[in-house]
N, CA, C and O atoms as a Tinker XYZ file with bonds, in Angstrom:
   444  protein
     1  N    -38.132000   53.249000   63.002000    73     2
     2  CA   -37.770000   51.944000   63.455000    64     1     3
     3  C    -38.395000   50.879000   62.545000    63     2     4     5
     4  O    -37.741000   49.894000   62.201000    81     3
     5  N    -39.651000   51.075000   62.160000    73     3     6
     6  CA   -40.327000   50.127000   61.295000    64     5     7
     7  C    -39.646000   50.079000   59.932000    63     6     8     9
     8  O    -39.548000   49.037000   59.285000    81     7
     9  N    -39.178000   51.267000   59.528000    73     7    10
    10  CA   -38.469000   51.307000   58.231000    64     9    11
    11  C    -37.145000   50.565000   58.321000    63    10    12    13
    12  O    -36.738000   49.883000   57.381000    81    11
    13  N    -36.486000   50.704000   59.445000    73    11    14
    14  CA   -35.213000   50.020000   59.630000    64    13    15
    15  C    -35.412000   48.505000   59.647000    63    14    16    17
    16  O    -34.618000   47.759000   59.075000    81    15
    17  N    -36.495000   48.055000   60.318000    73    15    18
    18  CA   -36.777000   46.623000   60.349000    64    17    19
    19  C    -37.081000   46.104000   58.942000    63    18    20    21
    20  O    -36.630000   45.035000   58.530000    81    19
    21  N    -37.870000   46.916000   58.225000    73    19    22
    22  CA   -38.189000   46.535000   56.844000    64    21    23
    23  C    -36.923000   46.492000   56.013000    63    22    24    25
    24  O    -36.730000   45.579000   55.210000    81    23
    25  N    -36.058000   47.479000   56.204000    73    23    26
    26  CA   -34.782000   47.547000   55.459000    64    25    27
    27  C    -33.900000   46.356000   55.830000    63    26    28    29
    28  O    -33.255000   45.769000   54.961000    81    27
    29  N    -33.868000   45.997000   57.114000    73    27    30
    30  CA   -33.069000   44.851000   57.570000    64    29    31
    31  C    -33.624000   43.563000   56.972000    63    30    32    33
    32  O    -32.854000   42.700000   56.551000    81    31
    33  N    -34.937000   43.421000   56.929000    73    31    34
    34  CA   -35.555000   42.230000   56.348000    64    33    35
    35  C    -35.238000   42.133000   54.852000    63    34    36    37
    36  O    -34.954000   41.049000   54.344000    81    35
    37  N    -35.288000   43.269000   54.152000    73    35    38
    38  CA   -34.965000   43.289000   52.718000    64    37    39
    39  C    -33.512000   42.889000   52.516000    63    38    40    41
    40  O    -33.194000   42.110000   51.618000    81    39
    41  N    -32.633000   43.424000   53.350000    73    39    42
    42  CA   -31.213000   43.084000   53.247000    64    41    43
    43  C    -30.984000   41.609000   53.577000    63    42    44    45
    44  O    -30.181000   40.948000   52.920000    81    43
    45  N    -31.692000   41.080000   54.602000    73    43    46
    46  CA   -31.582000   39.657000   54.942000    64    45    47
    47  C    -32.083000   38.805000   53.775000    63    46    48    49
    48  O    -31.482000   37.782000   53.447000    81    47
    49  N    -33.186000   39.226000   53.149000    73    47    50
    50  CA   -33.727000   38.495000   52.008000    64    49    51
    51  C    -32.715000   38.500000   50.856000    63    50    52    53
    52  O    -32.465000   37.474000   50.223000    81    51
    53  N    -32.140000   39.684000   50.601000    73    51    54
    54  CA   -31.140000   39.796000   49.530000    64    53    55
    55  C    -29.905000   38.954000   49.857000    63    54    56    57
    56  O    -29.325000   38.326000   48.972000    81    55
    57  N    -29.506000   38.946000   51.131000    73    55    58
    58  CA   -28.355000   38.161000   51.554000    64    57    59
    59  C    -28.644000   36.664000   51.379000    63    58    60    61
    60  O    -27.785000   35.910000   50.923000    81    59
    61  N    -29.863000   36.243000   51.745000    73    59    62
    62  CA   -30.244000   34.846000   51.586000    64    61    63
    63  C    -30.238000   34.468000   50.106000    63    62    64    65
    64  O    -29.744000   33.402000   49.739000    81    63
    65  N    -30.781000   35.333000   49.262000    73    63    66
    66  CA   -30.790000   35.087000   47.807000    64    65    67
    67  C    -29.369000   35.036000   47.264000    63    66    68    69
    68  O    -29.045000   34.192000   46.428000    81    67
    69  N    -28.520000   35.949000   47.746000    73    67    70
    70  CA   -27.123000   35.976000   47.297000    64    69    71
    71  C    -26.411000   34.694000   47.713000    63    70    72    73
    72  O    -25.647000   34.122000   46.936000    81    71
    73  N    -26.669000   34.232000   48.975000    73    71    74
    74  CA   -26.064000   32.976000   49.430000    64    73    75
    75  C    -26.547000   31.808000   48.574000    63    74    76    77
    76  O    -25.757000   30.946000   48.189000    81    75
    77  N    -27.854000   31.783000   48.276000    73    75    78
    78  CA   -28.415000   30.722000   47.439000    64    77    79
    79  C    -27.798000   30.761000   46.037000    63    78    80    81
    80  O    -27.441000   29.721000   45.484000    81    79
    81  N    -27.674000   31.962000   45.467000    73    79    82
    82  CA   -27.061000   32.103000   44.144000    64    81    83
    83  C    -25.596000   31.665000   44.169000    63    82    84    85
    84  O    -25.106000   31.040000   43.229000    81    83
    85  N    -24.900000   32.007000   45.271000    73    83    86
    86  CA   -23.493000   31.621000   45.419000    64    85    87
    87  C    -23.361000   30.101000   45.467000    63    86    88    89
    88  O    -22.499000   29.522000   44.806000    81    87
    89  N    -24.240000   29.451000   46.271000    73    87    90
    90  CA   -24.207000   27.992000   46.379000    64    89    91
    91  C    -24.541000   27.346000   45.030000    63    90    92    93
    92  O    -23.922000   26.364000   44.623000    81    91
    93  N    -25.524000   27.917000   44.360000    73    91    94
    94  CA   -25.918000   27.389000   43.052000    64    93    95
    95  C    -24.763000   27.532000   42.059000    63    94    96    97
    96  O    -24.483000   26.615000   41.287000    81    95
    97  N    -24.096000   28.686000   42.086000    73    95    98
    98  CA   -22.961000   28.906000   41.191000    64    97    99
    99  C    -21.820000   27.953000   41.539000    63    98   100   101
   100  O    -21.125000   27.455000   40.654000    81    99
   101  N    -21.636000   27.704000   42.840000    73    99   102
   102  CA   -20.580000   26.793000   43.276000    64   101   103
   103  C    -20.857000   25.378000   42.789000    63   102   104   105
   104  O    -19.950000   24.689000   42.321000    81   103
   105  N    -22.115000   24.942000   42.900000    73   103   106
   106  CA   -22.503000   23.613000   42.425000    64   105   107
   107  C    -22.311000   23.532000   40.908000    63   106   108   109
   108  O    -21.816000   22.529000   40.393000    81   107
   109  N    -22.706000   24.591000   40.199000    73   107   110
   110  CA   -22.540000   24.612000   38.746000    64   109   111
   111  C    -21.065000   24.565000   38.371000    63   110   112   113
   112  O    -20.682000   23.883000   37.420000    81   111
   113  N    -20.236000   25.291000   39.120000    73   111   114
   114  CA   -18.793000   25.293000   38.865000    64   113   115
   115  C    -18.200000   23.909000   39.105000    63   114   116   117
   116  O    -17.373000   23.444000   38.321000    81   115
   117  N    -18.613000   23.254000   40.175000    73   115   118
   118  CA   -18.120000   21.904000   40.450000    64   117   119
   119  C    -18.540000   20.950000   39.343000    63   118   120   121
   120  O    -17.757000   20.101000   38.917000    81   119
   121  N    -19.772000   21.089000   38.880000    73   119   122
   122  CA   -20.240000   20.253000   37.766000    64   121   123
   123  C    -19.425000   20.506000   36.514000    63   122   124   125
   124  O    -19.066000   19.569000   35.801000    81   123
   125  N    -19.129000   21.774000   36.243000    73   123   126
   126  CA   -18.335000   22.116000   35.066000    64   125   127
   127  C    -16.916000   21.568000   35.198000    63   126   128   129
   128  O    -16.329000   21.105000   34.220000    81   127
   129  N    -16.368000   21.625000   36.417000    73   127   130
   130  CA   -15.020000   21.093000   36.640000    64   129   131
   131  C    -14.994000   19.578000   36.439000    63   130   132   133
   132  O    -14.061000   19.041000   35.842000    81   131
   133  N    -16.036000   18.884000   36.946000    73   131   134
   134  CA   -16.111000   17.438000   36.740000    64   133   135
   135  C    -16.236000   17.115000   35.255000    63   134   136   137
   136  O    -15.606000   16.184000   34.753000    81   135
   137  N    -17.052000   17.890000   34.570000    73   135   138
   138  CA   -17.234000   17.666000   33.132000    64   137   139
   139  C    -15.925000   17.919000   32.389000    63   138   140   141
   140  O    -15.566000   17.167000   31.483000    81   139
   141  N    -15.211000   18.982000   32.774000    73   139   142
   142  CA   -13.932000   19.288000   32.129000    64   141   143
   143  C    -12.929000   18.163000   32.378000    63   142   144   145
   144  O    -12.199000   17.769000   31.469000    81   143
   145  N    -12.891000   17.647000   33.608000    73   143   146
   146  CA   -11.982000   16.540000   33.926000    64   145   147
   147  C    -12.337000   15.296000   33.118000    63   146   148   149
   148  O    -11.463000   14.598000   32.604000    81   147
   149  N    -13.625000   15.037000   33.019000    73   147   150
   150  CA   -14.086000   13.893000   32.226000    64   149   151
   151  C    -13.670000   14.060000   30.766000    63   150   152   153
   152  O    -13.226000   13.105000   30.127000    81   151
   153  N    -13.813000   15.254000   30.252000    73   151   154
   154  CA   -13.428000   15.507000   28.855000    64   153   155
   155  C    -11.918000   15.412000   28.669000    63   154   156   157
   156  O    -11.452000   14.952000   27.627000    81   155
   157  N    -11.144000   15.846000   29.676000    73   155   158
   158  CA    -9.685000   15.708000   29.602000    64   157   159
   159  C     -9.298000   14.227000   29.539000    63   158   160   161
   160  O     -8.437000   13.831000   28.754000    81   159
   161  N     -9.952000   13.414000   30.385000    73   159   162
   162  CA    -9.673000   11.975000   30.368000    64   161   163
   163  C    -10.052000   11.371000   29.019000    63   162   164   165
   164  O     -9.317000   10.559000   28.456000    81   163
   165  N    -11.207000   11.781000   28.515000    73   163   166
   166  CA   -11.659000   11.259000   27.225000    64   165   167
   167  C    -10.696000   11.679000   26.108000    63   166   168   169
   168  O    -10.393000   10.888000   25.215000    81   167
   169  N    -10.222000   12.921000   26.166000    73   167   170
   170  CA    -9.248000   13.393000   25.174000    64   169   171
   171  C     -7.967000   12.572000   25.255000    63   170   172   173
   172  O     -7.403000   12.198000   24.226000    81   171
   173  N     -7.508000   12.292000   26.459000    73   171   174
   174  CA    -6.291000   11.493000   26.651000    64   173   175
   175  C     -6.482000   10.091000   26.061000    63   174   176   177
   176  O     -5.607000    9.574000   25.367000    81   175
   177  N     -7.642000    9.485000   26.349000    73   175   178
   178  CA    -7.927000    8.154000   25.807000    64   177   179
   179  C     -7.989000    8.191000   24.288000    63   178   180   181
   180  O     -7.490000    7.287000   23.618000    81   179
   181  N     -8.603000    9.237000   23.746000    73   179   182
   182  CA    -8.711000    9.373000   22.292000    64   181   183
   183  C     -7.324000    9.527000   21.664000    63   182   184   185
   184  O     -7.044000    8.952000   20.613000    81   183
   185  N     -6.466000   10.303000   22.313000    73   183   186
   186  CA    -5.093000   10.461000   21.805000    64   185   187
   187  C     -4.359000    9.122000   21.823000    63   186   188   189
   188  O     -3.641000    8.787000   20.880000    81   187
   189  N     -4.544000    8.357000   22.906000    73   187   190
   190  CA    -3.920000    7.034000   22.984000    64   189   191
   191  C     -4.428000    6.126000   21.868000    63   190   192   193
   192  O     -3.651000    5.425000   21.219000    81   191
   193  N     -5.738000    6.149000   21.655000    73   191   194
   194  CA    -6.333000    5.323000   20.593000    64   193   195
   195  C     -5.823000    5.758000   19.220000    63   194   196   197
   196  O     -5.582000    4.924000   18.349000    81   195
   197  N     -5.663000    7.061000   19.035000    73   195   198
   198  CA    -5.141000    7.578000   17.762000    64   197   199
   199  C     -3.713000    7.107000   17.539000    63   198   200   201
   200  O     -3.348000    6.707000   16.433000    81   199
   201  N     -2.911000    7.155000   18.589000    73   199   202
   202  CA    -1.522000    6.697000   18.465000    64   201   203
   203  C     -1.481000    5.208000   18.108000    63   202   204   205
   204  O     -0.684000    4.781000   17.273000    81   203
   205  N     -2.354000    4.423000   18.756000    73   203   206
   206  CA    -2.413000    2.986000   18.453000    64   205   207
   207  C     -2.842000    2.776000   17.011000    63   206   208   209
   208  O     -2.267000    1.953000   16.298000    81   207
   209  N     -3.860000    3.526000   16.581000    73   207   210
   210  CA    -4.364000    3.390000   15.206000    64   209   211
   211  C     -3.279000    3.772000   14.202000    63   210   212   213
   212  O     -3.129000    3.113000   13.173000    81   211
   213  N     -2.526000    4.830000   14.490000    73   211   214
   214  CA    -1.440000    5.227000   13.585000    64   213   215
   215  C     -0.384000    4.126000   13.493000    63   214   216   217
   216  O      0.140000    3.842000   12.416000    81   215
   217  N     -0.084000    3.518000   14.624000    73   215   218
   218  CA     0.881000    2.406000   14.620000    64   217   219
   219  C      0.366000    1.240000   13.790000    63   218   220   221
   220  O      1.119000    0.628000   13.032000    81   219
   221  N     -0.908000    0.936000   13.936000    73   219   222
   222  CA    -1.502000   -0.156000   13.163000    64   221   223
   223  C     -1.502000    0.178000   11.673000    63   222   224   225
   224  O     -1.263000   -0.695000   10.838000    81   223
   225  N     -1.769000    1.432000   11.343000    73   223   226
   226  CA    -1.764000    1.846000    9.935000    64   225   227
   227  C     -0.366000    1.662000    9.354000    63   226   228   229
   228  O     -0.213000    1.157000    8.242000    81   227
   229  N      0.647000    2.071000   10.104000    73   227   230
   230  CA     2.023000    1.892000    9.643000    64   229   231
   231  C      2.358000    0.429000    9.422000    63   230   232   233
   232  O      2.979000    0.065000    8.423000    81   231
   233  N      1.941000   -0.404000   10.363000    73   231   234
   234  CA     2.186000   -1.846000   10.245000    64   233   235
   235  C      1.461000   -2.426000    9.034000    63   234   236   237
   236  O      2.022000   -3.228000    8.287000    81   235
   237  N      0.211000   -2.014000    8.849000    73   235   238
   238  CA    -0.564000   -2.514000    7.710000    64   237   239
   239  C      0.018000   -2.032000    6.381000    63   238   240   241
   240  O      0.018000   -2.774000    5.398000    81   239
   241  N      0.514000   -0.790000    6.346000    73   239   242
   242  CA     1.146000   -0.285000    5.118000    64   241   243
   243  C      2.374000   -1.126000    4.771000    63   242   244   245
   244  O      2.609000   -1.463000    3.611000    81   243
   245  N      3.151000   -1.458000    5.808000    73   243   246
   246  CA     4.352000   -2.275000    5.583000    64   245   247
   247  C      3.963000   -3.650000    5.054000    63   246   248   249
   248  O      4.586000   -4.162000    4.124000    81   247
   249  N      2.920000   -4.253000    5.655000    73   247   250
   250  CA     2.458000   -5.567000    5.191000    64   249   251
   251  C      1.938000   -5.482000    3.763000    63   250   252   253
   252  O      2.158000   -6.395000    2.967000    81   251
   253  N      1.249000   -4.390000    3.435000    73   251   254
   254  CA     0.735000   -4.214000    2.080000    64   253   255
   255  C      1.884000   -4.117000    1.085000    63   254   256   257
   256  O      1.836000   -4.729000    0.018000    81   255
   257  N      2.908000   -3.356000    1.427000    73   255   258
   258  CA     4.076000   -3.237000    0.547000    64   257   259
   259  C      4.737000   -4.603000    0.350000    63   258   260   261
   260  O      5.133000   -4.953000   -0.762000    81   259
   261  N      4.853000   -5.370000    1.436000    73   259   262
   262  CA     5.455000   -6.700000    1.337000    64   261   263
   263  C      4.604000   -7.613000    0.459000    63   262   264   265
   264  O      5.134000   -8.382000   -0.342000    81   263
   265  N      3.288000   -7.525000    0.612000    73   263   266
   266  CA     2.389000   -8.356000   -0.195000    64   265   267
   267  C      2.468000   -7.969000   -1.667000    63   266   268   269
   268  O      2.479000   -8.836000   -2.540000    81   267
   269  N      2.524000   -6.661000   -1.942000    73   267   270
   270  CA     2.644000   -6.207000   -3.337000    64   269   271
   271  C      3.968000   -6.681000   -3.940000    63   270   272   273
   272  O      4.022000   -7.099000   -5.096000    81   271
   273  N      5.026000   -6.609000   -3.145000    73   271   274
   274  CA     6.338000   -7.060000   -3.601000    64   273   275
   275  C      6.321000   -8.564000   -3.886000    63   274   276   277
   276  O      6.866000   -9.019000   -4.891000    81   275
   277  N      5.689000   -9.329000   -2.991000    73   275   278
   278  CA     5.587000  -10.775000   -3.189000    64   277   279
   279  C      4.754000  -11.091000   -4.429000    63   278   280   281
   280  O      5.070000  -12.024000   -5.167000    81   279
   281  N      3.702000  -10.324000   -4.660000    73   279   282
   282  CA     2.861000  -10.547000   -5.842000    64   281   283
   283  C      3.657000  -10.261000   -7.120000    63   282   284   285
   284  O      3.568000  -11.010000   -8.093000    81   283
   285  N      4.427000   -9.185000   -7.110000    73   283   286
   286  CA     5.260000   -8.863000   -8.283000    64   285   287
   287  C      6.287000   -9.967000   -8.525000    63   286   288   289
   288  O      6.531000  -10.371000   -9.662000    81   287
   289  N      6.884000  -10.448000   -7.430000    73   287   290
   290  CA     7.888000  -11.506000   -7.548000    64   289   291
   291  C      7.256000  -12.778000   -8.109000    63   290   292   293
   292  O      7.829000  -13.431000   -8.981000    81   291
   293  N      6.063000  -13.130000   -7.600000    73   291   294
   294  CA     5.371000  -14.324000   -8.083000    64   293   295
   295  C      4.995000  -14.164000   -9.556000    63   294   296   297
   296  O      5.099000  -15.110000  -10.336000    81   295
   297  N      4.562000  -12.970000   -9.926000    73   295   298
   298  CA     4.203000  -12.718000  -11.327000    64   297   299
   299  C      5.436000  -12.862000  -12.225000    63   298   300   301
   300  O      5.359000  -13.454000  -13.302000    81   299
   301  N      6.573000  -12.317000  -11.775000    73   299   302
   302  CA     7.809000  -12.414000  -12.550000    64   301   303
   303  C      8.253000  -13.870000  -12.661000    63   302   304   305
   304  O      8.697000  -14.309000  -13.722000    81   303
   305  N      8.132000  -14.619000  -11.555000    73   303   306
   306  CA     8.516000  -16.027000  -11.582000    64   305   307
   307  C      7.621000  -16.806000  -12.545000    63   306   308   309
   308  O      8.100000  -17.670000  -13.280000    81   307
   309  N      6.327000  -16.503000  -12.542000    73   307   310
   310  CA     5.407000  -17.139000  -13.481000    64   309   311
   311  C      5.764000  -16.817000  -14.919000    63   310   312   313
   312  O      5.709000  -17.683000  -15.793000    81   311
   313  N      6.128000  -15.572000  -15.157000    73   311   314
   314  CA     6.545000  -15.158000  -16.494000    64   313   315
   315  C      7.816000  -15.895000  -16.899000    63   314   316   317
   316  O      7.917000  -16.404000  -18.015000    81   315
   317  N      8.781000  -15.950000  -15.990000    73   315   318
   318  CA    10.047000  -16.631000  -16.284000    64   317   319
   319  C      9.825000  -18.122000  -16.574000    63   318   320   321
   320  O     10.447000  -18.681000  -17.478000    81   319
   321  N      8.942000  -18.754000  -15.809000    73   319   322
   322  CA     8.631000  -20.171000  -16.052000    64   321   323
   323  C      8.000000  -20.340000  -17.425000    63   322   324   325
   324  O      8.332000  -21.269000  -18.161000    81   323
   325  N      7.073000  -19.422000  -17.771000    73   323   326
   326  CA     6.433000  -19.484000  -19.094000    64   325   327
   327  C      7.445000  -19.333000  -20.215000    63   326   328   329
   328  O      7.382000  -20.046000  -21.216000    81   327
   329  N      8.383000  -18.402000  -20.048000    73   327   330
   330  CA     9.421000  -18.190000  -21.059000    64   329   331
   331  C     10.286000  -19.435000  -21.186000    63   330   332   333
   332  O     10.605000  -19.851000  -22.300000    81   331
   333  N     10.666000  -20.029000  -20.075000    73   331   334
   334  CA    11.501000  -21.237000  -20.104000    64   333   335
   335  C     10.768000  -22.388000  -20.797000    63   334   336   337
   336  O     11.365000  -23.127000  -21.579000    81   335
   337  N      9.463000  -22.536000  -20.502000    73   335   338
   338  CA     8.685000  -23.598000  -21.156000    64   337   339
   339  C      8.602000  -23.370000  -22.660000    63   338   340   341
   340  O      8.737000  -24.308000  -23.446000    81   339
   341  N      8.381000  -22.131000  -23.049000    73   339   342
   342  CA     8.296000  -21.822000  -24.485000    64   341   343
   343  C      9.639000  -22.063000  -25.157000    63   342   344   345
   344  O      9.694000  -22.606000  -26.261000    81   343
   345  N     10.735000  -21.656000  -24.489000    73   343   346
   346  CA    12.065000  -21.900000  -25.052000    64   345   347
   347  C     12.300000  -23.392000  -25.256000    63   346   348   349
   348  O     12.795000  -23.819000  -26.299000    81   347
   349  N     11.941000  -24.169000  -24.254000    73   347   350
   350  CA    12.138000  -25.622000  -24.349000    64   349   351
   351  C     11.293000  -26.205000  -25.485000    63   350   352   353
   352  O     11.766000  -27.038000  -26.258000    81   351
   353  N     10.043000  -25.761000  -25.574000    73   351   354
   354  CA     9.156000  -26.251000  -26.637000    64   353   355
   355  C      9.697000  -25.858000  -28.007000    63   354   356   357
   356  O      9.722000  -26.677000  -28.925000    81   355
   357  N     10.133000  -24.600000  -28.149000    73   355   358
   358  CA    10.665000  -24.143000  -29.436000    64   357   359
   359  C     11.969000  -24.854000  -29.790000    63   358   360   361
   360  O     12.204000  -25.174000  -30.955000    81   359
   361  N     12.809000  -25.099000  -28.799000    73   359   362
   362  CA    14.073000  -25.795000  -29.039000    64   361   363
   363  C     13.790000  -27.199000  -29.584000    63   362   364   365
   364  O     14.418000  -27.642000  -30.546000    81   363
   365  N     12.823000  -27.897000  -28.947000    73   363   366
   366  CA    12.476000  -29.243000  -29.401000    64   365   367
   367  C     11.862000  -29.176000  -30.796000    63   366   368   369
   368  O     12.155000  -30.023000  -31.640000    81   367
   369  N     11.020000  -28.185000  -31.047000    73   367   370
   370  CA    10.367000  -28.086000  -32.351000    64   369   371
   371  C     11.368000  -27.733000  -33.449000    63   370   372   373
   372  O     11.310000  -28.283000  -34.549000    81   371
   373  N     12.290000  -26.809000  -33.143000    73   371   374
   374  CA    13.311000  -26.440000  -34.134000    64   373   375
   375  C     14.181000  -27.645000  -34.447000    63   374   376   377
   376  O     14.518000  -27.883000  -35.607000    81   375
   377  N     14.548000  -28.407000  -33.425000    73   375   378
   378  CA    15.354000  -29.603000  -33.626000    64   377   379
   379  C     14.616000  -30.594000  -34.520000    63   378   380   381
   380  O     15.208000  -31.170000  -35.433000    81   379
   381  N     13.309000  -30.796000  -34.258000    73   379   382
   382  CA    12.505000  -31.721000  -35.062000    64   381   383
   383  C     12.398000  -31.230000  -36.504000    63   382   384   385
   384  O     12.523000  -32.020000  -37.440000    81   383
   385  N     12.168000  -29.937000  -36.685000    73   383   386
   386  CA    12.040000  -29.380000  -38.045000    64   385   387
   387  C     13.374000  -29.510000  -38.786000    63   386   388   389
   388  O     13.398000  -29.832000  -39.974000    81   387
   389  N     14.469000  -29.262000  -38.090000    73   387   390
   390  CA    15.791000  -29.378000  -38.730000    64   389   391
   391  C     16.061000  -30.817000  -39.164000    63   390   392   393
   392  O     16.549000  -31.059000  -40.267000    81   391
   393  N     15.736000  -31.776000  -38.279000    73   391   394
   394  CA    15.935000  -33.175000  -38.651000    64   393   395
   395  C     15.096000  -33.542000  -39.871000    63   394   396   397
   396  O     15.561000  -34.210000  -40.793000    81   395
   397  N     13.843000  -33.084000  -39.847000    73   395   398
   398  CA    12.953000  -33.388000  -40.976000    64   397   399
   399  C     13.513000  -32.765000  -42.251000    63   398   400   401
   400  O     13.517000  -33.412000  -43.298000    81   399
   401  N     13.979000  -31.542000  -42.184000    73   399   402
   402  CA    14.530000  -30.864000  -43.354000    64   401   403
   403  C     15.788000  -31.587000  -43.841000    63   402   404   405
   404  O     15.971000  -31.792000  -45.041000    81   403
   405  N     16.652000  -31.969000  -42.898000    73   403   406
   406  CA    17.874000  -32.688000  -43.272000    64   405   407
   407  C     17.532000  -34.008000  -43.959000    63   406   408   409
   408  O     18.151000  -34.358000  -44.964000    81   407
   409  N     16.564000  -34.738000  -43.434000    73   407   410
   410  CA    16.154000  -36.005000  -44.051000    64   409   411
   411  C     15.635000  -35.775000  -45.450000    63   410   412   413
   412  O     15.947000  -36.541000  -46.362000    81   411
   413  N     14.839000  -34.719000  -45.637000    73   411   414
   414  CA    14.299000  -34.431000  -46.972000    64   413   415
   415  C     15.434000  -34.080000  -47.940000    63   414   416   417
   416  O     15.447000  -34.531000  -49.085000    81   415
   417  N     16.391000  -33.266000  -47.463000    73   415   418
   418  CA    17.505000  -32.883000  -48.322000    64   417   419
   419  C     18.340000  -34.114000  -48.687000    63   418   420   421
   420  O     18.717000  -34.269000  -49.848000    81   419
   421  N     18.639000  -34.992000  -47.721000    73   419   422
   422  CA    19.420000  -36.196000  -48.000000    64   421   423
   423  C     18.666000  -37.153000  -48.903000    63   422   424   425
   424  O     19.253000  -37.791000  -49.777000    81   423
   425  N     17.349000  -37.249000  -48.684000    73   423   426
   426  CA    16.562000  -38.100000  -49.569000    64   425   427
   427  C     16.631000  -37.617000  -51.015000    63   426   428   429
   428  O     16.780000  -38.425000  -51.931000    81   427
   429  N     16.524000  -36.324000  -51.222000    73   427   430
   430  CA    16.609000  -35.778000  -52.570000    64   429   431
   431  C     18.010000  -35.954000  -53.122000    63   430   432   433
   432  O     18.195000  -36.262000  -54.300000    81   431
   433  N     19.006000  -35.753000  -52.245000    73   431   434
   434  CA    20.375000  -35.868000  -52.708000    64   433   435
   435  C     20.705000  -37.310000  -53.070000    63   434   436   437
   436  O     21.457000  -37.554000  -54.013000    81   435
   437  N     20.166000  -38.245000  -52.349000    73   435   438
   438  CA    20.473000  -39.639000  -52.619000    64   437   439
   439  C     19.643000  -40.183000  -53.779000    63   438   440   441
   440  O     20.034000  -41.182000  -54.382000    81   439
   441  N     18.553000  -39.582000  -54.098000    73   439   442
   442  CA    17.708000  -40.071000  -55.199000    64   441   443
   443  C     18.218000  -39.566000  -56.470000    63   442   444
   444  O     17.652000  -39.859000  -57.522000    81   443
């Protein structure tokens, strides 16, 4: 009988320990589930932020292309203006040189 009581007490102790371990495991599982849910939410937010960032990158690339195109256009316009100014200057200079040459030729011819 004493052995049976001792055996029952050992089994009760083991049962109490098993219940405590079960509760502890349950609490740990709930904590892990909360952590997993938190990480899922964080992953979702990160994906949203990534999508927004990709959209912004696309928009910025388009603006960069437009700015580069505008810079090329402005450079070409500056070049064209420079060419036109040089043409005008050369036209006036050639006209002046021709007049001077004609005057010299007529002066020699008339002398």
